[in-house]
SEKEDREN-127089 format. One record per residue: residue number from 1; z, y, x of N, C-alpha, C in turn. Coordinates in Angstrom, 3 decimals, decimal comma. Layout:
N
nr: NUM	n.z: Z	n.y: Y	n.x: X	ca.z: Z	ca.y: Y	ca.x: X	c.z: Z	c.y: Y	c.x: X
...
END
This chain:
114
nr: 1	n.z: 15,196	n.y: -19,163	n.x: -14,385	ca.z: 14,186	ca.y: -18,411	ca.x: -15,096	c.z: 13,027	c.y: -18,076	c.x: -14,396
nr: 2	n.z: 11,834	n.y: -18,660	n.x: -14,749	ca.z: 10,619	ca.y: -18,454	ca.x: -13,850	c.z: 9,876	c.y: -17,569	c.x: -14,602
nr: 3	n.z: 8,765	n.y: -17,022	n.x: -14,027	ca.z: 7,982	ca.y: -15,943	ca.x: -14,467	c.z: 6,799	c.y: -16,628	c.x: -15,267
nr: 4	n.z: 6,689	n.y: -16,396	n.x: -16,400	ca.z: 5,611	ca.y: -16,846	ca.x: -17,379	c.z: 4,291	c.y: -16,823	c.x: -16,879
nr: 5	n.z: 3,336	n.y: -17,505	n.x: -17,173	ca.z: 1,845	ca.y: -17,408	ca.x: -16,554	c.z: 1,296	c.y: -16,073	c.x: -17,176
nr: 6	n.z: 1,626	n.y: -15,801	n.x: -18,328	ca.z: 1,028	ca.y: -14,582	ca.x: -18,727	c.z: 1,686	c.y: -13,253	c.x: -17,965
nr: 7	n.z: 2,871	n.y: -13,299	n.x: -17,646	ca.z: 3,395	ca.y: -12,229	ca.x: -17,046	c.z: 2,978	c.y: -12,096	c.x: -15,582
nr: 8	n.z: 2,821	n.y: -13,354	n.x: -14,934	ca.z: 2,351	ca.y: -13,445	ca.x: -13,589	c.z: 0,792	c.y: -12,919	c.x: -13,433
nr: 9	n.z: 0,061	n.y: -13,124	n.x: -14,554	ca.z: -1,422	ca.y: -12,445	ca.x: -14,368	c.z: -1,332	c.y: -11,194	c.x: -14,722
nr: 10	n.z: -0,302	n.y: -10,758	n.x: -15,358	ca.z: -0,230	ca.y: -9,087	ca.x: -15,820	c.z: 0,151	c.y: -8,570	c.x: -14,423
nr: 11	n.z: 1,052	n.y: -9,189	n.x: -13,651	ca.z: 1,620	ca.y: -8,454	ca.x: -12,648	c.z: 0,691	c.y: -8,546	c.x: -11,350
nr: 12	n.z: -0,269	n.y: -9,621	n.x: -11,458	ca.z: -1,325	ca.y: -9,796	ca.x: -10,442	c.z: -2,452	c.y: -8,654	c.x: -10,592
nr: 13	n.z: -2,784	n.y: -8,550	n.x: -11,795	ca.z: -3,719	ca.y: -7,339	ca.x: -12,215	c.z: -3,337	c.y: -6,063	c.x: -11,931
nr: 14	n.z: -2,063	n.y: -5,983	n.x: -12,175	ca.z: -1,359	ca.y: -4,358	ca.x: -11,596	c.z: -1,575	c.y: -4,268	c.x: -10,184
nr: 15	n.z: -1,187	n.y: -5,556	n.x: -9,559	ca.z: -1,181	ca.y: -5,584	ca.x: -7,920	c.z: -2,777	c.y: -5,016	c.x: -7,283
nr: 16	n.z: -3,586	n.y: -5,932	n.x: -7,771	ca.z: -5,178	ca.y: -5,678	ca.x: -7,491	c.z: -5,469	c.y: -4,455	c.x: -7,958
nr: 17	n.z: -5,246	n.y: -3,927	n.x: -9,027	ca.z: -5,376	ca.y: -2,509	ca.x: -9,385	c.z: -4,948	c.y: -1,435	c.x: -8,474
nr: 18	n.z: -3,526	n.y: -1,480	n.x: -8,167	ca.z: -2,827	ca.y: -0,786	ca.x: -7,150	c.z: -3,493	c.y: -0,808	c.x: -6,009
nr: 19	n.z: -3,955	n.y: -2,089	n.x: -5,450	ca.z: -4,601	ca.y: -2,107	ca.x: -4,149	c.z: -5,934	c.y: -1,400	c.x: -4,156
nr: 20	n.z: -6,660	n.y: -1,655	n.x: -4,919	ca.z: -8,035	ca.y: -0,882	ca.x: -5,013	c.z: -7,904	c.y: 0,606	c.x: -5,214
nr: 21	n.z: -6,781	n.y: 1,108	n.x: -5,860	ca.z: -6,643	ca.y: 2,626	ca.x: -5,763	c.z: -6,091	c.y: 2,943	c.x: -4,494
nr: 22	n.z: -5,377	n.y: 2,438	n.x: -4,018	ca.z: -4,872	ca.y: 2,929	ca.x: -2,346	c.z: -6,029	c.y: 2,828	c.x: -1,516
nr: 23	n.z: -6,694	n.y: 1,628	n.x: -1,540	ca.z: -8,088	ca.y: 1,685	ca.x: -0,481	c.z: -8,790	c.y: 2,933	c.x: -0,856
nr: 24	n.z: -9,066	n.y: 3,260	n.x: -1,905	ca.z: -10,020	ca.y: 4,187	ca.x: -2,684	c.z: -9,393	c.y: 5,452	c.x: -1,870
nr: 25	n.z: -8,186	n.y: 5,745	n.x: -2,049	ca.z: -7,723	ca.y: 6,916	ca.x: -1,703	c.z: -7,638	c.y: 7,107	c.x: -0,118
nr: 26	n.z: -7,275	n.y: 5,841	n.x: 0,699	ca.z: -7,355	ca.y: 5,842	ca.x: 2,034	c.z: -8,787	c.y: 6,335	c.x: 2,556
nr: 27	n.z: -10,014	n.y: 5,666	n.x: 1,640	ca.z: -11,288	ca.y: 5,996	ca.x: 2,124	c.z: -11,639	c.y: 7,327	c.x: 2,304
nr: 28	n.z: -10,926	n.y: 8,272	n.x: 1,329	ca.z: -11,127	ca.y: 9,723	ca.x: 1,104	c.z: -10,906	c.y: 10,453	c.x: 2,617
nr: 29	n.z: -9,986	n.y: 9,972	n.x: 3,433	ca.z: -9,619	ca.y: 10,929	ca.x: 4,570	c.z: -9,419	c.y: 9,903	c.x: 5,803
nr: 30	n.z: -9,879	n.y: 8,623	n.x: 5,905	ca.z: -9,682	ca.y: 7,659	ca.x: 6,819	c.z: -11,018	c.y: 7,068	c.x: 7,112
nr: 31	n.z: -11,253	n.y: 6,313	n.x: 8,306	ca.z: -12,202	ca.y: 5,236	ca.x: 8,590	c.z: -11,446	c.y: 3,924	c.x: 9,150
nr: 32	n.z: -12,164	n.y: 3,066	n.x: 9,073	ca.z: -11,641	ca.y: 1,654	ca.x: 9,708	c.z: -12,293	c.y: 1,577	c.x: 11,042
nr: 33	n.z: -11,432	n.y: 1,204	n.x: 11,933	ca.z: -11,877	ca.y: 1,117	ca.x: 13,197	c.z: -12,429	c.y: -0,184	c.x: 13,453
nr: 34	n.z: -12,700	n.y: -0,657	n.x: 14,660	ca.z: -13,474	ca.y: -1,925	ca.x: 14,913	c.z: -12,447	c.y: -3,076	c.x: 14,539
nr: 35	n.z: -11,207	n.y: -2,815	n.x: 14,589	ca.z: -10,462	ca.y: -4,012	ca.x: 14,223	c.z: -9,997	c.y: -4,073	c.x: 12,957
nr: 36	n.z: -10,613	n.y: -3,138	n.x: 11,995	ca.z: -10,413	ca.y: -3,203	ca.x: 10,382	c.z: -9,243	c.y: -2,343	c.x: 10,126
nr: 37	n.z: -8,623	n.y: -1,533	n.x: 11,085	ca.z: -7,509	ca.y: -0,680	ca.x: 10,736	c.z: -7,877	c.y: 0,533	c.x: 10,455
nr: 38	n.z: -7,157	n.y: 1,233	n.x: 9,279	ca.z: -7,313	ca.y: 2,588	ca.x: 8,799	c.z: -6,865	c.y: 3,447	c.x: 9,829
nr: 39	n.z: -7,764	n.y: 4,451	n.x: 10,008	ca.z: -7,484	ca.y: 5,712	ca.x: 11,048	c.z: -7,720	c.y: 6,932	c.x: 10,304
nr: 40	n.z: -6,771	n.y: 7,886	n.x: 10,272	ca.z: -6,995	ca.y: 9,394	ca.x: 9,743	c.z: -8,246	c.y: 9,962	c.x: 10,133
nr: 41	n.z: -9,089	n.y: 10,655	n.x: 9,740	ca.z: -10,191	ca.y: 11,359	ca.x: 10,186	c.z: -9,710	c.y: 12,838	c.x: 10,722
nr: 42	n.z: -9,895	n.y: 13,129	n.x: 11,992	ca.z: -9,536	ca.y: 14,382	ca.x: 12,468	c.z: -10,653	c.y: 15,365	c.x: 12,048
nr: 43	n.z: -10,417	n.y: 16,503	n.x: 11,659	ca.z: -11,487	ca.y: 17,608	ca.x: 11,469	c.z: -12,443	c.y: 17,739	c.x: 12,591
nr: 44	n.z: -13,709	n.y: 17,577	n.x: 12,052	ca.z: -14,852	ca.y: 17,553	ca.x: 12,924	c.z: -15,317	c.y: 19,009	c.x: 13,541
nr: 45	n.z: -14,945	n.y: 19,934	n.x: 12,811	ca.z: -15,380	ca.y: 21,367	ca.x: 13,124	c.z: -14,224	c.y: 22,068	c.x: 13,449
nr: 46	n.z: -13,625	n.y: 22,270	n.x: 14,430	ca.z: -12,542	ca.y: 22,966	ca.x: 14,824	c.z: -12,903	c.y: 24,399	c.x: 14,594
nr: 47	n.z: -12,225	n.y: 25,233	n.x: 14,062	ca.z: -12,525	ca.y: 26,739	ca.x: 13,983	c.z: -12,238	c.y: 27,434	c.x: 15,305
nr: 48	n.z: -12,993	n.y: 28,691	n.x: 15,418	ca.z: -12,836	ca.y: 29,532	ca.x: 16,525	c.z: -11,436	c.y: 30,133	c.x: 16,641
nr: 49	n.z: -10,729	n.y: 30,292	n.x: 15,460	ca.z: -9,433	ca.y: 30,984	ca.x: 15,530	c.z: -8,368	c.y: 30,104	c.x: 15,519
nr: 50	n.z: -7,308	n.y: 30,585	n.x: 16,308	ca.z: -6,105	ca.y: 29,871	ca.x: 16,543	c.z: -5,509	c.y: 29,354	c.x: 15,207
nr: 51	n.z: -5,423	n.y: 30,368	n.x: 14,200	ca.z: -4,894	ca.y: 29,691	ca.x: 13,056	c.z: -5,616	c.y: 28,702	c.x: 12,244
nr: 52	n.z: -6,981	n.y: 28,740	n.x: 12,471	ca.z: -8,010	ca.y: 27,813	ca.x: 11,857	c.z: -7,432	c.y: 26,308	c.x: 12,524
nr: 53	n.z: -7,397	n.y: 26,645	n.x: 13,817	ca.z: -7,083	ca.y: 25,094	ca.x: 14,575	c.z: -5,810	c.y: 24,643	c.x: 14,289
nr: 54	n.z: -4,720	n.y: 25,544	n.x: 14,072	ca.z: -3,366	ca.y: 25,181	ca.x: 13,826	c.z: -3,406	c.y: 24,498	c.x: 12,397
nr: 55	n.z: -4,182	n.y: 24,983	n.x: 11,348	ca.z: -4,176	ca.y: 24,434	ca.x: 10,085	c.z: -5,005	c.y: 23,134	c.x: 10,153
nr: 56	n.z: -5,777	n.y: 22,861	n.x: 10,913	ca.z: -6,594	ca.y: 21,818	ca.x: 11,021	c.z: -5,771	c.y: 20,694	c.x: 11,549
nr: 57	n.z: -4,876	n.y: 21,094	n.x: 12,637	ca.z: -4,035	ca.y: 20,092	ca.x: 13,241	c.z: -3,111	c.y: 19,776	c.x: 12,394
nr: 58	n.z: -2,558	n.y: 20,704	n.x: 11,642	ca.z: -1,439	ca.y: 20,519	ca.x: 10,447	c.z: -2,064	c.y: 19,597	c.x: 9,505
nr: 59	n.z: -3,321	n.y: 19,638	n.x: 9,036	ca.z: -3,829	ca.y: 18,745	ca.x: 8,089	c.z: -3,939	c.y: 17,388	c.x: 8,607
nr: 60	n.z: -4,231	n.y: 17,253	n.x: 9,815	ca.z: -4,537	ca.y: 15,876	ca.x: 10,429	c.z: -3,142	c.y: 15,340	c.x: 10,421
nr: 61	n.z: -2,194	n.y: 16,111	n.x: 10,832	ca.z: -0,795	ca.y: 15,502	ca.x: 10,817	c.z: -0,419	c.y: 14,953	c.x: 9,678
nr: 62	n.z: -0,545	n.y: 15,574	n.x: 8,421	ca.z: -0,250	ca.y: 15,425	ca.x: 7,314	c.z: -1,098	c.y: 14,142	c.x: 6,715
nr: 63	n.z: -2,384	n.y: 14,033	n.x: 7,045	ca.z: -3,178	ca.y: 12,802	ca.x: 6,825	c.z: -2,632	c.y: 11,690	c.x: 7,496
nr: 64	n.z: -2,071	n.y: 11,752	n.x: 8,739	ca.z: -1,456	ca.y: 10,544	ca.x: 9,325	c.z: -0,320	c.y: 10,139	c.x: 8,519
nr: 65	n.z: 0,614	n.y: 10,942	n.x: 7,972	ca.z: 1,750	ca.y: 10,640	ca.x: 7,312	c.z: 1,424	c.y: 10,065	c.x: 6,033
nr: 66	n.z: 0,371	n.y: 10,563	n.x: 5,472	ca.z: -0,104	ca.y: 9,771	ca.x: 3,867	c.z: -0,676	c.y: 8,455	c.x: 4,375
nr: 67	n.z: -1,606	n.y: 8,498	n.x: 5,533	ca.z: -2,058	ca.y: 7,039	ca.x: 5,892	c.z: -1,002	c.y: 6,080	c.x: 5,909
nr: 68	n.z: 0,083	n.y: 6,693	n.x: 6,721	ca.z: 1,113	ca.y: 5,591	ca.x: 7,032	c.z: 1,703	c.y: 5,028	c.x: 5,804
nr: 69	n.z: 2,120	n.y: 5,921	n.x: 5,044	ca.z: 2,930	ca.y: 5,601	ca.x: 3,610	c.z: 2,027	c.y: 4,592	c.x: 2,854
nr: 70	n.z: 0,604	n.y: 5,003	n.x: 2,645	ca.z: -0,413	ca.y: 4,186	ca.x: 1,751	c.z: -0,601	c.y: 2,664	c.x: 2,435
nr: 71	n.z: -0,608	n.y: 2,814	n.x: 3,790	ca.z: -0,792	ca.y: 1,552	ca.x: 4,530	c.z: 0,167	c.y: 0,523	c.x: 4,382
nr: 72	n.z: 1,568	n.y: 1,178	n.x: 4,430	ca.z: 2,778	ca.y: 0,271	ca.x: 4,087	c.z: 2,772	c.y: -0,120	c.x: 2,620
nr: 73	n.z: 2,531	n.y: 0,608	n.x: 1,863	ca.z: 2,414	ca.y: 0,188	ca.x: 0,241	c.z: 1,203	c.y: -0,940	c.x: 0,239
nr: 74	n.z: 0,251	n.y: -0,790	n.x: 0,821	ca.z: -0,994	ca.y: -1,675	ca.x: 0,636	c.z: -0,528	c.y: -3,004	c.x: 1,392
nr: 75	n.z: 0,194	n.y: -2,951	n.x: 2,480	ca.z: 0,692	ca.y: -4,102	ca.x: 3,039	c.z: 1,806	c.y: -4,915	c.x: 2,106
nr: 76	n.z: 2,548	n.y: -4,099	n.x: 1,450	ca.z: 3,334	ca.y: -4,758	ca.x: 0,609	c.z: 2,548	c.y: -5,355	c.x: -0,613
nr: 77	n.z: 1,581	n.y: -4,962	n.x: -1,035	ca.z: 0,764	ca.y: -5,388	ca.x: -2,055	c.z: 0,012	c.y: -6,588	c.x: -1,741
nr: 78	n.z: -0,434	n.y: -6,658	n.x: -0,536	ca.z: -1,243	ca.y: -7,723	ca.x: -0,114	c.z: -0,183	c.y: -9,012	c.x: 0,277
nr: 79	n.z: 1,011	n.y: -8,729	n.x: 0,710	ca.z: 2,040	ca.y: -9,737	ca.x: 0,854	c.z: 2,452	c.y: -10,209	c.x: -0,505
nr: 80	n.z: 2,578	n.y: -9,553	n.x: -1,504	ca.z: 2,901	ca.y: -10,018	ca.x: -2,850	c.z: 1,754	c.y: -10,860	c.x: -3,462
nr: 81	n.z: 0,564	n.y: -10,655	n.x: -3,427	ca.z: -0,717	ca.y: -11,391	ca.x: -3,553	c.z: -0,612	c.y: -12,532	c.x: -2,993
nr: 82	n.z: -0,212	n.y: -12,590	n.x: -1,517	ca.z: -0,268	ca.y: -13,781	ca.x: -0,782	c.z: 0,781	c.y: -14,697	c.x: -1,383
nr: 83	n.z: 2,137	n.y: -14,114	n.x: -1,616	ca.z: 3,132	ca.y: -15,043	ca.x: -2,326	c.z: 2,850	c.y: -15,606	c.x: -3,479
nr: 84	n.z: 1,966	n.y: -14,906	n.x: -4,343	ca.z: 1,476	ca.y: -15,302	ca.x: -5,532	c.z: 0,745	c.y: -16,585	c.x: -5,276
nr: 85	n.z: -0,254	n.y: -16,625	n.x: -4,379	ca.z: -1,134	ca.y: -17,738	ca.x: -3,864	c.z: -0,294	c.y: -18,904	c.x: -3,334
nr: 86	n.z: 0,713	n.y: -18,672	n.x: -2,735	ca.z: 1,469	ca.y: -19,577	ca.x: -2,142	c.z: 2,593	c.y: -20,277	c.x: -2,973
nr: 87	n.z: 2,566	n.y: -19,544	n.x: -4,120	ca.z: 3,674	ca.y: -20,175	ca.x: -5,334	c.z: 5,070	c.y: -19,496	c.x: -4,857
nr: 88	n.z: 5,438	n.y: -18,475	n.x: -4,053	ca.z: 6,465	ca.y: -18,190	ca.x: -3,846	c.z: 6,919	c.y: -16,568	c.x: -4,157
nr: 89	n.z: 5,834	n.y: -16,133	n.x: -5,194	ca.z: 6,259	ca.y: -14,907	ca.x: -5,645	c.z: 7,528	c.y: -14,687	c.x: -6,581
nr: 90	n.z: 8,119	n.y: -13,706	n.x: -6,571	ca.z: 9,302	ca.y: -13,676	ca.x: -7,452	c.z: 10,559	c.y: -14,331	c.x: -6,784
nr: 91	n.z: 10,412	n.y: -14,691	n.x: -5,757	ca.z: 11,569	ca.y: -15,209	ca.x: -4,841	c.z: 12,002	c.y: -14,235	c.x: -3,798
nr: 92	n.z: 13,088	n.y: -13,651	n.x: -3,754	ca.z: 13,891	ca.y: -12,985	ca.x: -2,772	c.z: 13,542	c.y: -13,266	c.x: -1,356
nr: 93	n.z: 12,805	n.y: -12,709	n.x: -0,586	ca.z: 12,529	ca.y: -13,350	ca.x: 0,849	c.z: 13,740	c.y: -13,352	c.x: 1,698
nr: 94	n.z: 14,826	n.y: -12,693	n.x: 1,200	ca.z: 15,901	ca.y: -12,689	ca.x: 2,137	c.z: 16,829	c.y: -13,752	c.x: 1,870
nr: 95	n.z: 17,090	n.y: -13,976	n.x: 0,492	ca.z: 18,141	ca.y: -14,775	ca.x: -0,080	c.z: 17,570	c.y: -16,198	c.x: -0,797
nr: 96	n.z: 16,386	n.y: -16,061	n.x: -0,925	ca.z: 15,847	ca.y: -17,279	ca.x: -1,635	c.z: 16,039	c.y: -17,340	c.x: -3,134
nr: 97	n.z: 16,619	n.y: -16,381	n.x: -3,787	ca.z: 16,968	ca.y: -16,362	ca.x: -5,239	c.z: 15,958	c.y: -15,499	c.x: -5,882
nr: 98	n.z: 15,744	n.y: -15,841	n.x: -7,239	ca.z: 14,789	ca.y: -15,158	ca.x: -7,916	c.z: 14,894	c.y: -13,762	c.x: -8,120
nr: 99	n.z: 13,848	n.y: -13,022	n.x: -7,998	ca.z: 13,947	ca.y: -11,467	ca.x: -8,167	c.z: 13,969	c.y: -11,275	c.x: -9,800
nr: 100	n.z: 14,732	n.y: -10,417	n.x: -10,055	ca.z: 15,006	ca.y: -10,100	ca.x: -11,389	c.z: 13,567	c.y: -9,618	c.x: -12,001
nr: 101	n.z: 13,209	n.y: -10,014	n.x: -13,276	ca.z: 12,003	ca.y: -9,872	ca.x: -13,909	c.z: 11,919	c.y: -8,427	c.x: -14,171
nr: 102	n.z: 12,814	n.y: -7,662	n.x: -14,637	ca.z: 12,666	ca.y: -6,253	ca.x: -14,755	c.z: 12,414	c.y: -5,528	c.x: -13,505
nr: 103	n.z: 12,682	n.y: -5,944	n.x: -12,547	ca.z: 12,440	ca.y: -5,170	ca.x: -11,061	c.z: 11,010	c.y: -5,631	c.x: -10,799
nr: 104	n.z: 10,678	n.y: -6,804	n.x: -10,994	ca.z: 9,023	ca.y: -7,092	ca.x: -10,761	c.z: 8,172	c.y: -6,389	c.x: -11,585
nr: 105	n.z: 8,573	n.y: -6,217	n.x: -12,833	ca.z: 7,652	ca.y: -5,336	ca.x: -13,689	c.z: 7,716	c.y: -3,935	c.x: -13,225
nr: 106	n.z: 8,784	n.y: -3,420	n.x: -12,944	ca.z: 8,809	ca.y: -1,977	ca.x: -12,448	c.z: 8,010	c.y: -1,785	c.x: -11,210
nr: 107	n.z: 8,392	n.y: -2,862	n.x: -10,337	ca.z: 7,688	ca.y: -2,863	ca.x: -8,782	c.z: 7,094	c.y: -4,107	c.x: -8,418
nr: 108	n.z: 5,846	n.y: -4,559	n.x: -8,956	ca.z: 5,403	ca.y: -5,819	ca.x: -8,749	c.z: 5,269	c.y: -6,024	c.x: -7,287
nr: 109	n.z: 5,202	n.y: -5,176	n.x: -6,371	ca.z: 5,262	ca.y: -5,570	ca.x: -4,895	c.z: 6,508	c.y: -6,032	c.x: -4,366
nr: 110	n.z: 7,654	n.y: -5,870	n.x: -5,206	ca.z: 9,036	ca.y: -6,127	ca.x: -4,678	c.z: 8,928	c.y: -7,641	c.x: -4,133
nr: 111	n.z: 9,668	n.y: -7,620	n.x: -2,900	ca.z: 9,975	ca.y: -8,940	ca.x: -2,195	c.z: 11,453	c.y: -9,221	c.x: -2,253
nr: 112	n.z: 12,328	n.y: -8,201	n.x: -2,614	ca.z: 13,775	ca.y: -8,627	ca.x: -2,628	c.z: 14,438	c.y: -7,948	c.x: -4,009
nr: 113	n.z: 15,574	n.y: -8,525	n.x: -4,180	ca.z: 16,427	ca.y: -7,932	ca.x: -5,307	c.z: 16,807	c.y: -6,392	c.x: -5,233
nr: 114	n.z: 16,699	n.y: -5,961	n.x: -4,178	ca.z: 17,410	ca.y: -4,637	ca.x: -3,644	c.z: 16,459	c.y: -3,690	c.x: -3,590
END
């Protein structure tokens, strides 16, 4: 069972849309360093109160966690788009078997059947 051209195009459009959404979300609280890697922005104006500083450090810590999760998802999306270009999309990277179509519909960045 192979993926139809129409479904492949639909999945690609979903991946591109998700990629754009994630990049926009990352741009809200990160910047790209000289190597093109996203880095969370640290609050520029630390308050004079300890509680303000603690809140800002906690916010930064939260940003780091969100950044890491979004970057992982972005990497999976980019990998899926690359597999599409290479003609290996829809093939489980571990087993070489086809990934279930329903799984791809639910999660187009899937690289395995699990």
